[in-house]
Backbone bond lengths (Angstrom), bond angles and torsions (degrees), N, CA, C in turn:
res aa  C-N    CA-C-N  psi(-1)  N-CA   C-N-CA  omega(-1)  CA-C   N-CA-C  phi
1 M - - - 1.368 - - 1.546 112.66 -
2 K 1.357 113.08 -35.83 1.484 117.10 175.28 1.567 109.67 -64.04
3 K 1.322 119.93 -31.76 1.501 124.15 -176.11 1.470 107.38 -72.66
4 R 1.433 114.29 -36.73 1.537 113.45 -178.49 1.537 106.79 -75.57
5 L 1.307 120.04 -30.79 1.414 122.14 178.37 1.458 111.55 -63.40
6 L 1.321 119.85 -43.68 1.371 127.73 179.50 1.492 114.43 -65.52
7 V 1.358 115.14 -40.57 1.459 121.17 172.93 1.578 109.03 -61.70
8 F 1.328 119.01 -40.47 1.480 125.16 -176.63 1.536 106.36 -63.87
9 V 1.435 113.64 -42.71 1.496 115.81 -170.68 1.515 107.95 -72.49
10 V 1.377 116.72 -33.86 1.423 118.17 -175.81 1.588 109.63 -74.03
11 A 1.367 114.95 -36.76 1.371 121.57 172.80 1.525 114.54 -54.41
12 A 1.474 110.30 -52.83 1.395 120.26 -179.45 1.518 111.55 -57.59
13 L 1.331 118.27 -42.56 1.509 121.33 -178.11 1.418 108.71 -71.61
14 S 1.342 122.96 -30.19 1.452 119.26 178.46 1.552 108.80 -73.71
15 F 1.374 114.10 -38.78 1.465 117.55 175.17 1.580 114.72 -54.74
16 I 1.377 107.83 -45.67 1.493 116.28 -179.69 1.645 109.88 -64.09
17 E 1.324 113.75 -38.67 1.431 117.92 -176.80 1.573 109.22 -67.99
18 V 1.377 114.46 -40.79 1.388 119.00 177.76 1.502 113.69 -64.34
19 M 1.371 113.99 -45.39 1.416 117.26 179.83 1.562 112.92 -64.96
20 G 1.361 116.70 -35.50 1.385 121.62 173.46 1.477 115.20 -63.77
21 Q 1.332 119.24 -32.72 1.431 126.38 176.58 1.518 109.76 -68.23
22 E 1.392 113.28 -44.57 1.429 120.03 178.03 1.435 111.17 -66.73
23 A 1.324 124.82 -37.96 1.373 129.69 176.50 1.575 108.11 -62.77
24 Q 1.306 118.76 -47.23 1.309 122.95 -179.23 1.629 112.30 -62.19
25 K 1.311 110.86 -41.63 1.489 120.66 176.19 1.553 114.26 -53.32
26 K 1.383 111.79 -43.17 1.396 118.71 179.03 1.472 115.37 -62.80
27 D 1.363 116.31 -17.00 1.502 122.02 -179.75 1.525 108.92 -86.79
28 L 1.411 116.92 -9.85 1.403 118.14 178.86 1.502 116.75 -93.72
29 V 1.318 114.66 145.43 1.389 120.44 -176.20 1.597 113.21 -138.15
30 G 1.287 119.67 174.44 1.446 123.13 171.07 1.461 116.59 86.47
31 Y 1.317 113.34 -167.08 1.479 122.22 179.10 1.565 110.31 -152.63
32 G 1.311 116.36 141.51 1.467 121.28 177.52 1.470 110.24 -176.05
33 G 1.368 117.18 147.43 1.335 122.39 -179.37 1.557 119.23 58.79
34 G 1.327 116.58 30.06 1.354 123.86 -176.67 1.535 117.20 78.15
35 R 1.417 113.76 9.31 1.552 113.73 178.50 1.500 104.16 -127.69
36 Y 1.444 109.80 159.13 1.441 119.22 173.56 1.556 109.00 -94.73
37 E 1.289 116.61 170.44 1.412 122.44 178.29 1.499 117.24 42.03
38 V 1.380 108.39 63.10 1.542 117.45 -176.86 1.469 114.77 -118.62
39 F 1.363 117.80 8.99 1.489 116.65 174.26 1.549 109.40 -129.27
40 K 1.303 109.28 148.68 1.541 116.27 170.94 1.476 110.31 -125.29
41 T 1.200 125.06 178.72 1.424 127.51 -178.78 1.491 110.48 -73.57
42 G 1.253 116.92 131.78 1.534 122.07 179.73 1.505 105.81 -88.38
43 G 1.405 111.88 -164.26 1.437 120.37 -170.16 1.509 116.48 -96.33
44 Q 1.301 122.05 140.12 1.398 124.80 179.58 1.639 110.82 -59.96
45 E 1.329 111.52 -26.52 1.580 113.25 -178.53 1.597 111.10 -62.68
46 S 1.457 112.59 -28.04 1.392 117.49 -177.27 1.539 107.66 -70.64
47 I 1.355 118.31 -37.52 1.467 121.89 179.66 1.590 107.15 -68.46
48 D 1.248 117.36 -38.38 1.543 123.59 176.62 1.492 106.91 -53.87
49 L 1.311 110.16 -56.17 1.555 119.36 -174.14 1.578 109.80 -55.61
50 W 1.367 113.56 -47.52 1.453 119.18 178.94 1.462 112.50 -59.60
51 F 1.341 119.20 -45.62 1.451 120.09 178.10 1.569 111.71 -65.24
52 K 1.397 119.21 -37.00 1.345 120.62 168.29 1.508 118.56 -57.03
53 W 1.378 111.35 -40.16 1.552 115.45 176.61 1.509 106.95 -57.52
54 M 1.299 123.65 -45.86 1.374 128.75 -164.28 1.647 104.42 -78.13
55 E 1.413 115.40 -37.19 1.361 118.32 177.48 1.561 112.09 -62.58
56 L 1.344 114.67 -36.42 1.480 119.13 179.78 1.458 109.66 -67.87
57 H 1.307 121.53 -34.78 1.567 127.31 172.25 1.510 107.57 -57.92
58 V 1.354 119.21 -41.08 1.459 122.46 -177.76 1.569 108.86 -67.57
59 K 1.299 113.55 -40.16 1.423 122.45 177.55 1.576 115.69 -78.26
60 E 1.351 109.78 -2.99 1.575 117.08 -175.65 1.636 108.31 47.62
61 D 1.253 115.98 43.23 1.442 123.05 173.83 1.568 110.22 -84.83
62 T 1.201 123.61 84.00 1.461 126.10 179.18 1.401 115.33 -57.17
63 E 1.324 119.55 -47.12 1.391 124.96 -175.16 1.534 110.39 -68.82
64 G 1.389 115.84 -38.99 1.531 120.98 176.18 1.478 110.92 -64.17
65 I 1.307 122.55 -40.45 1.360 123.58 172.83 1.492 118.77 -64.99
66 L 1.268 116.66 -45.15 1.462 125.46 172.77 1.656 111.83 -49.96
67 A 1.474 109.83 -45.17 1.316 120.72 -176.77 1.613 112.22 -59.00
68 L 1.401 111.22 -33.76 1.504 114.29 -176.97 1.545 105.39 -96.03
69 A 1.305 129.55 1.40 1.469 128.86 174.16 1.468 110.58 -91.10
70 H 1.405 109.00 138.70 1.468 117.36 175.26 1.578 107.38 -70.52
71 D 1.245 117.09 150.01 1.538 122.29 179.30 1.489 109.18 -54.58
72 D 1.323 120.14 -36.40 1.521 120.36 -178.49 1.553 111.65 -105.11
73 I 1.239 116.12 31.66 1.517 116.88 -176.13 1.523 107.60 -64.02
74 V 1.413 108.64 145.39 1.456 121.31 -178.20 1.529 106.12 -127.58
75 I 1.453 117.96 125.02 1.352 116.32 179.42 1.549 105.10 -127.85
76 E 1.407 114.66 122.16 1.419 121.23 -178.45 1.615 109.72 -102.57
77 A 1.198 118.37 113.24 1.469 121.48 -175.19 1.604 105.42 -124.02
78 P 1.351 112.50 158.92 1.536 112.71 175.25 1.461 116.75 -51.60
79 E 1.440 114.56 -39.98 1.508 117.53 -176.93 1.427 114.60 -79.36
80 A 1.381 121.22 -26.85 1.371 122.01 -170.52 1.579 113.34 -171.69
81 T 1.336 117.18 161.64 1.390 120.66 176.67 1.447 109.15 -117.20
82 L 1.373 119.73 123.81 1.489 124.16 177.87 1.524 113.75 -101.38
83 N 1.246 115.96 131.04 1.468 124.38 179.17 1.491 108.64 -114.93
84 G 1.316 117.02 113.02 1.522 120.49 174.06 1.505 112.67 81.12
85 K 1.425 110.92 166.56 1.450 119.17 -175.35 1.557 116.39 -64.41
86 A 1.285 110.36 -33.05 1.489 117.64 179.21 1.473 112.28 -58.04
87 E 1.367 120.79 -53.52 1.412 129.26 175.75 1.581 114.96 -58.32
88 L 1.399 110.13 -35.41 1.458 115.96 -179.77 1.472 110.07 -72.30
89 K 1.368 115.57 -33.42 1.537 119.94 -177.44 1.486 107.04 -72.63
90 E 1.324 119.80 -41.93 1.381 125.25 -178.53 1.538 114.93 -62.46
91 W 1.377 113.20 -38.62 1.536 122.60 170.76 1.434 109.83 -59.77
92 M 1.344 120.70 -48.02 1.439 122.90 -177.66 1.398 113.52 -62.71
93 S 1.401 116.57 -39.90 1.430 121.31 -179.59 1.616 115.17 -53.52
94 T 1.413 107.51 -33.90 1.539 113.02 -177.69 1.501 110.00 -89.21
95 T 1.214 118.19 -35.02 1.495 125.57 -175.99 1.507 108.44 -69.17
96 F 1.232 117.95 -51.03 1.457 125.71 -179.06 1.484 112.88 -66.86
97 T 1.225 118.09 -27.05 1.524 120.97 179.80 1.544 112.15 -84.42
98 N 1.271 119.18 -21.98 1.458 125.39 -174.45 1.575 113.51 -95.46
99 G 1.305 117.44 -21.93 1.385 116.68 -179.57 1.518 115.18 -169.76
100 D 1.366 119.14 -170.37 1.393 124.50 -177.78 1.575 110.22 -124.25
101 L 1.279 113.91 147.10 1.472 121.46 -176.56 1.520 113.38 -111.25
102 T 1.253 116.95 145.64 1.534 118.49 162.25 1.450 99.97 -134.62
103 V 1.377 116.91 162.02 1.520 124.17 -173.35 1.592 103.44 -141.53
104 E 1.354 109.04 133.91 1.459 118.71 166.13 1.460 111.00 -115.90
105 H 1.336 117.26 116.14 1.492 122.03 177.50 1.582 107.91 -83.93
106 R 1.322 116.64 128.16 1.356 122.19 -176.75 1.568 110.25 -100.68
107 W 1.307 118.62 -44.16 1.412 124.48 175.86 1.582 112.87 -164.53
108 A 1.299 113.76 150.61 1.552 113.14 177.32 1.531 105.62 -152.53
109 V 1.312 116.54 138.77 1.415 125.06 -176.65 1.548 110.99 -128.09
110 P 1.384 120.00 123.73 1.493 117.18 177.39 1.508 109.10 -93.71
111 L 1.328 116.49 137.13 1.400 124.51 -179.27 1.659 110.98 -128.53
112 R 1.322 113.56 141.33 1.509 116.32 175.98 1.434 106.69 -122.01
113 F 1.390 114.44 128.13 1.474 123.96 178.37 1.472 114.71 -75.70
114 V 1.373 117.47 129.87 1.496 123.94 175.33 1.442 111.20 -95.53
115 N 1.381 116.98 118.59 1.391 123.19 177.68 1.514 118.55 -62.82
116 D 1.329 123.39 167.02 1.514 123.95 178.21 1.604 108.36 -55.43
117 D 1.228 119.06 -31.17 1.484 114.50 -171.87 1.580 109.03 -98.36
118 G 1.258 115.90 14.46 1.509 121.65 175.41 1.425 115.50 84.86
119 S 1.333 117.71 1.64 1.469 115.81 176.77 1.487 110.83 -86.78
120 L 1.352 121.19 159.59 1.485 126.15 177.51 1.424 113.97 -82.95
121 N 1.327 115.63 142.33 1.397 121.86 169.12 1.623 109.68 -65.47
122 P 1.227 120.64 140.40 1.388 123.36 -174.77 1.560 116.99 -62.72
123 G 1.341 114.61 -22.59 1.567 115.63 -177.38 1.493 112.18 -112.97
124 D 1.252 113.47 173.66 1.525 122.70 179.31 1.511 106.21 -111.91
125 W 1.319 117.49 137.73 1.393 127.66 163.51 1.514 111.69 -87.46
126 I 1.359 113.78 128.55 1.432 112.76 172.81 1.535 109.49 -113.20
127 V 1.324 114.61 119.51 1.526 123.55 -178.81 1.510 100.48 -100.07
128 N 1.323 119.34 126.70 1.472 119.18 -177.10 1.548 111.14 -154.27
129 D 1.292 112.14 167.83 1.409 121.82 -179.73 1.548 109.38 -128.20
130 Y 1.276 119.39 138.48 1.574 119.65 -178.28 1.523 105.26 -162.10
131 V 1.354 105.90 162.90 1.500 120.86 174.70 1.393 110.76 -119.97
132 V 1.341 123.68 134.37 1.406 130.04 174.94 1.587 108.06 -113.53
133 N 1.345 111.69 131.51 1.390 117.44 169.69 1.525 107.66 -105.65
134 Y 1.419 118.18 126.36 1.434 122.08 178.01 1.423 111.28 -119.94
135 K 1.350 113.58 109.73 1.533 121.50 -173.69 1.558 108.84 -97.62
136 T 1.275 114.90 125.05 1.494 125.10 175.31 1.603 111.09 -125.95
137 N 1.230 111.74 177.16 1.494 116.57 177.09 1.574 112.51 -64.97
138 D 1.354 111.36 -26.97 1.521 120.75 179.85 1.466 114.16 -84.19
139 G 1.329 119.27 -12.35 1.431 117.48 178.75 1.527 109.49 145.88
140 L 1.387 112.22 -160.37 1.525 118.96 -174.04 1.544 108.25 -122.11
141 T 1.295 111.95 123.76 1.487 116.36 174.14 1.516 110.25 -102.06
142 I 1.323 112.40 130.89 1.458 116.47 -179.79 1.522 108.42 -113.66
143 D 1.244 119.86 122.04 1.388 133.91 -165.88 1.537 109.84 -116.02
144 D 1.337 115.92 100.99 1.591 119.20 176.16 1.470 109.65 -95.96
145 S 1.335 113.29 111.92 1.511 114.95 -173.91 1.551 113.16 -134.01
146 E 1.353 112.19 163.98 1.513 118.04 159.36 1.463 110.24 -120.93
147 A 1.326 116.56 160.12 1.583 116.95 179.99 1.521 105.12 -145.33
148 N 1.324 110.68 139.95 1.431 118.30 169.25 1.545 106.87 -101.39
149 V 1.357 118.40 118.71 1.443 124.56 -171.58 1.502 112.25 -119.21
150 Y 1.341 120.71 128.99 1.451 119.20 -176.69 1.507 104.96 -114.22
151 I 1.377 114.56 124.32 1.441 124.51 -169.85 1.583 102.67 -120.22
152 V 1.427 116.60 127.54 1.420 120.09 -174.01 1.600 101.71 -137.08
153 E 1.419 114.68 114.21 1.469 121.89 171.95 1.582 112.21 55.36
154 G 1.412 109.09 40.69 1.525 115.47 168.33 1.455 104.40 87.84
155 K 1.342 126.60 16.44 1.374 119.86 178.00 1.562 113.60 -137.39
156 V 1.282 117.74 134.85 1.397 119.31 177.60 1.563 113.42 -73.87
157 R 1.236 114.09 113.71 1.422 121.56 -172.82 1.601 114.77 -101.05
158 Y 1.150 118.01 -34.19 1.449 123.81 -178.15 1.518 114.10 -145.58
159 M 1.291 125.23 144.47 1.314 127.90 176.40 1.551 109.35 -151.77
160 K 1.379 115.90 133.83 1.468 120.36 177.19 1.630 101.13 -123.57
161 I 1.291 114.97 130.38 1.517 119.86 -178.30 1.531 106.94 -113.70
162 F 1.333 112.60 133.08 1.508 120.65 174.93 1.568 105.45 -116.25
163 T 1.313 114.30 127.06 1.447 119.91 -177.76 1.528 106.89 -105.07
164 F 1.395 118.01 122.47 1.389 120.23 -177.59 1.478 110.77 -92.48
165 K 1.321 115.45 -35.73 1.477 119.19 -173.34 1.628 106.61 -151.42
166 K 1.227 114.36 133.80 1.451 119.12 -179.33 1.524 106.77 -145.83
167 E 1.353 110.60 119.30 1.571 115.81 178.73 1.558 110.05 -133.14
168 T 1.234 115.47 153.01 1.455 118.77 178.60 1.591 106.67 -122.99
169 R 1.403 114.98 128.16 1.375 118.84 -176.69 1.567 107.21 -120.96
170 Q 1.393 110.13 149.06 1.438 114.40 175.88 1.526 106.56 -73.52
171 T 1.400 117.22 149.01 1.395 125.20 -176.70 1.547 112.17 -116.53
172 K 1.282 116.90 155.99 1.541 123.11 172.36 1.611 105.01 -129.56
173 K 1.371 110.02 164.01 1.377 115.09 176.19 1.566 107.83 -91.62
174 V 1.400 116.71 130.17 1.449 122.74 -174.35 1.429 103.05 -125.58
175 T 1.347 118.99 128.18 1.496 122.03 168.09 1.518 111.03 -101.94
176 F 1.402 110.37 129.89 1.438 122.64 177.94 1.446 112.08 -103.64
177 S 1.312 118.29 138.81 1.508 121.33 176.19 1.494 108.77 -141.94
178 V 1.472 111.43 137.16 1.398 118.86 -177.75 1.655 106.90 -135.24
179 D 1.241 111.67 129.11 1.486 118.85 -177.69 1.538 109.26 -93.07
180 L 1.308 115.10 118.91 1.474 122.14 -179.44 1.501 114.61 -106.55
181 N 1.340 117.68 12.07 1.417 120.88 -175.75 1.599 113.21 -62.95
182 N 1.366 118.39 -38.21 1.315 126.01 176.89 1.569 118.92 -84.89
183 S 1.303 117.40 5.47 1.467 126.00 -173.01 1.549 106.57 -92.10
184 D 1.360 114.23 133.76 1.480 123.19 165.54 1.417 119.47 -84.18
185 E 1.329 116.55 3.92 1.472 118.08 -173.04 1.517 108.10 -81.63
186 V 1.381 113.97 145.87 1.437 120.80 171.09 1.452 113.12 -97.45
187 F 1.349 120.39 123.17 1.465 119.85 -166.31 1.551 105.82 -147.25
188 S 1.404 112.57 160.65 1.467 117.46 175.35 1.530 110.58 -119.18
189 S 1.347 115.26 -13.66 1.488 114.53 178.49 1.627 113.01 -147.65
190 V 1.221 116.95 155.29 1.593 116.93 -175.68 1.592 100.05 -130.11
191 S 1.244 114.19 138.95 1.521 118.03 176.55 1.483 108.76 -146.06
192 V 1.289 114.10 167.47 1.557 123.03 171.79 1.357 110.26 -117.66
193 F 1.313 119.01 137.62 1.519 123.10 174.30 1.404 110.38 -138.77
194 G 1.462 115.07 149.25 1.403 117.24 -174.80 1.525 108.92 -178.51
195 S 1.346 113.73 -163.84 1.487 122.43 -179.62 1.478 112.47 -59.46
196 F 1.424 117.62 -24.18 1.357 118.55 -175.72 1.547 115.01 -79.94
197 N 1.370 115.41 -20.57 1.569 112.89 -179.12 1.551 102.29 -133.86
198 N 1.321 120.82 43.09 1.517 121.15 167.86 1.443 109.96 62.31
199 W 1.397 120.77 22.49 1.459 124.73 177.51 1.534 105.60 56.32
200 C 1.330 114.96 55.80 1.456 124.69 -178.52 1.583 104.75 -103.09
201 A 1.296 119.76 105.89 1.421 121.02 -176.26 1.527 115.96 -80.59
202 S 1.262 115.56 -5.48 1.510 120.33 176.90 1.574 111.55 -116.84
203 C 1.260 115.70 20.88 1.488 121.22 179.98 1.515 114.81 -97.27
204 D 1.368 119.65 -47.50 1.450 125.90 -170.07 1.473 112.38 -125.92
205 Y 1.310 115.72 93.32 1.463 123.29 -177.69 1.421 111.12 -87.48
206 L 1.379 114.79 153.70 1.449 126.99 179.46 1.522 108.89 -108.12
207 T 1.319 122.93 150.50 1.385 130.40 178.27 1.445 118.10 -127.38
208 D 1.285 116.96 153.92 1.494 120.37 -178.99 1.582 105.17 -126.62
209 L 1.316 114.84 80.91 1.457 119.97 -169.97 1.623 109.13 -73.79
210 D 1.283 119.73 -26.39 1.475 123.24 -173.11 1.582 108.40 -99.29
211 N 1.435 115.39 2.62 1.477 120.69 177.93 1.507 111.36 54.91
212 D 1.287 122.31 38.91 1.446 124.04 176.41 1.561 110.37 -101.18
213 G 1.273 118.23 13.93 1.557 121.87 178.34 1.541 109.82 78.00
214 I 1.248 127.03 -0.20 1.419 127.23 -176.94 1.559 107.02 -105.13
215 Y 1.325 122.79 114.29 1.420 122.77 -177.49 1.553 107.84 -100.88
216 T 1.365 116.65 132.27 1.366 123.69 -174.67 1.604 114.05 -128.72
217 G 1.247 116.26 159.63 1.541 122.87 177.67 1.445 112.88 -164.03
218 T 1.292 120.81 144.39 1.529 124.78 173.16 1.452 111.41 -112.55
219 F 1.380 116.19 130.88 1.403 119.55 -179.55 1.521 112.98 -142.60
220 D 1.290 117.37 165.92 1.413 120.19 178.11 1.488 111.13 -80.47
221 V 1.378 118.44 133.35 1.313 120.42 -174.36 1.578 107.03 -134.37
222 A 1.331 123.01 140.40 1.431 123.91 178.32 1.490 111.25 -71.39
223 V 1.366 113.88 147.36 1.403 119.54 -174.98 1.664 106.95 -73.02
224 G 1.190 115.01 137.95 1.515 115.93 -179.32 1.595 106.37 127.43
225 E 1.354 111.53 -154.13 1.556 116.37 -175.79 1.484 110.15 -76.91
226 L 1.194 121.09 132.26 1.505 130.41 177.66 1.496 108.47 -115.21
227 Q 1.285 119.40 123.57 1.475 129.77 165.83 1.448 112.07 -110.29
228 Y 1.299 115.97 134.74 1.507 118.55 179.75 1.518 112.13 -160.64
229 K 1.347 114.54 176.02 1.386 123.58 175.19 1.454 115.35 -154.47
230 F 1.195 124.72 153.44 1.555 128.08 176.47 1.526 107.43 -89.42
231 T 1.324 115.84 141.36 1.474 120.53 -179.74 1.575 112.03 -138.41
232 L 1.259 114.06 159.22 1.452 120.81 -177.80 1.510 111.33 -117.56
233 D 1.264 113.34 132.84 1.625 113.96 171.88 1.522 107.22 56.70
234 K 1.338 116.86 58.88 1.485 123.96 174.05 1.580 111.34 48.65
235 Q 1.236 117.39 52.14 1.423 125.70 -179.64 1.567 118.00 68.34
236 K 1.278 117.91 19.74 1.431 122.80 168.36 1.455 106.86 -61.15
237 V 1.251 121.07 -43.90 1.493 129.55 173.12 1.462 110.83 -122.99
238 E 1.285 121.22 119.82 1.454 124.33 171.77 1.454 113.13 -125.87
239 E 1.308 112.91 153.24 1.488 118.56 -179.21 1.566 115.37 -54.82
240 Q 1.260 114.88 146.19 1.495 118.21 179.51 1.512 110.31 -132.23
241 F 1.310 114.70 127.09 1.434 116.90 -176.47 1.624 111.29 -132.00
242 E 1.309 111.90 143.84 1.516 117.68 -179.85 1.553 105.76 -74.25
243 A 1.326 110.79 147.62 1.487 117.52 174.94 1.524 110.48 -59.17
244 G 1.313 115.97 132.26 1.500 121.10 -178.58 1.491 114.86 95.38
245 A 1.400 116.28 2.13 1.445 114.04 171.26 1.450 118.63 -61.71
246 E 1.389 119.57 135.33 1.489 117.95 -169.09 1.403 120.08 -57.23
247 C 1.324 118.84 -23.89 1.513 124.62 -176.89 1.542 113.15 -93.74
248 C 1.359 115.09 3.98 1.488 126.38 -164.73 1.478 112.43 -123.23
249 K 1.399 112.94 158.01 1.394 124.48 169.71 1.507 110.26 -122.45
250 T 1.365 125.22 136.28 1.329 127.85 178.81 1.550 111.32 -112.13
251 I 1.403 113.81 127.30 1.410 124.47 178.31 1.468 110.33 -129.68
252 G 1.237 116.56 105.14 1.469 120.43 -176.04 1.634 108.59 64.72
253 D 1.347 114.26 -123.85 1.512 120.75 -176.11 1.555 107.52 -86.11
254 Y 1.288 122.19 -2.99 1.440 124.58 -170.48 1.521 113.24 -105.62
255 T 1.357 118.00 128.48 1.451 116.90 171.61 1.515 108.00 -124.18
256 N 1.320 116.57 118.84 1.534 120.82 -172.23 1.494 111.54 -123.77
257 R 1.302 114.29 156.50 1.511 113.85 171.09 1.574 108.11 -62.76
258 V 1.332 114.31 154.09 1.495 118.59 -179.60 1.565 111.82 -138.74
259 A 1.261 112.18 144.30 1.497 116.04 176.80 1.499 106.73 -150.38
260 T 1.300 119.78 159.45 1.450 127.19 -178.67 1.507 104.24 -113.30
261 I 1.347 118.61 114.71 1.417 124.06 -179.98 1.549 112.40 -97.55
262 T 1.293 119.44 120.10 1.477 121.86 175.34 1.579 110.78 -125.31
263 E 1.294 115.98 -8.38 1.476 116.92 -176.03 1.625 107.93 -155.69
264 D 1.282 120.50 175.65 1.356 121.49 168.32 1.521 112.25 -56.18
265 S 1.403 117.94 126.61 1.438 117.30 -170.93 1.564 113.05 -134.38
266 E 1.249 110.48 155.99 1.556 116.92 169.01 1.487 109.66 -127.47
267 L 1.326 113.99 104.78 1.367 122.77 -176.23 1.550 110.49 -71.58
268 A 1.373 117.69 142.23 1.443 120.96 -173.56 1.562 106.25 -65.89
269 A 1.338 110.64 146.92 1.539 114.12 172.32 1.441 113.78 -68.04
270 V 1.326 117.18 132.67 1.441 121.69 175.78 1.463 111.95 -122.79
271 C 1.327 116.98 166.47 1.457 123.20 175.79 1.527 108.61 -74.63
272 F 1.239 119.42 147.62 1.534 123.07 168.41 1.436 107.86 -59.32
273 N 1.381 114.31 129.43 1.510 124.82 -174.80 1.477 115.39 62.19
274 S 1.272 118.05 29.96 1.423 121.34 176.84 1.486 112.99 -142.11
275 C 1.354 116.42 151.70 1.419 121.14 173.84 1.578 118.41 -81.76
276 T 1.393 110.37 -11.16 1.352 122.28 -175.17 1.504 118.06 -109.09
277 S 1.300 124.43 174.12 1.439 125.06 173.27 1.609 106.00 -80.09
278 C 1.323 114.64 165.48 1.488 123.20 178.22 1.532 110.47 -80.27
279 K 1.374 117.36 -12.83 1.359 115.61 -177.45 1.472 113.55 -87.08
């Protein structure tokens, strides 16, 4: 009886192991190295590190970026290939001196490669899509790209950048003004975001230096159509308009303020959430 029980237990454990392997295999996807089903979901911490890496570029924090870079980092970009921290530092010294960056992350997926023996590769691949706006005295360059980023033990070790579309536009100085005297909102900051800054609510802040309730700011905007909105506390509260509003343009589910920029401009002050002034 004991022998039969032992055989049953061994068989049951084998069955559980096989089922466990099958269940694990169902979580695998993709293709690589001549094999199918070789990737599983990586860690969210790798996404956070990648976002931090790009945020440090926006802040022009050279030391912060180098702290996240592996000593033997390799970056392959359409313009150049960088090998090691020294070349990365030299590239940043030129780029950060000549212009300002803003970044819009569109999507990012972390993947972990599964080796032939079933073990996991020690690093995460981040496959992602983003847009970089690079402002210089000559204009605005919009860079629509994807990148494959390899992160190991909290360090960016390898990156390959693929640029799908890159265009440079002439820019003009545009002054934005929003009147908050009639607003009941409680806020600590006011900003403008739109097509000129990749809809970044924490990039271009407005100020009210004379305490008259009207917040203003002047920024570089590409020539052509401009869509934008005013927002409070980094998009905690943003303007809302009905489709068909006279000062707006509706595309899909989004209705935004719209203007055509051909020269340096000072847009008329308007009430928050309104096409007209507060007066």
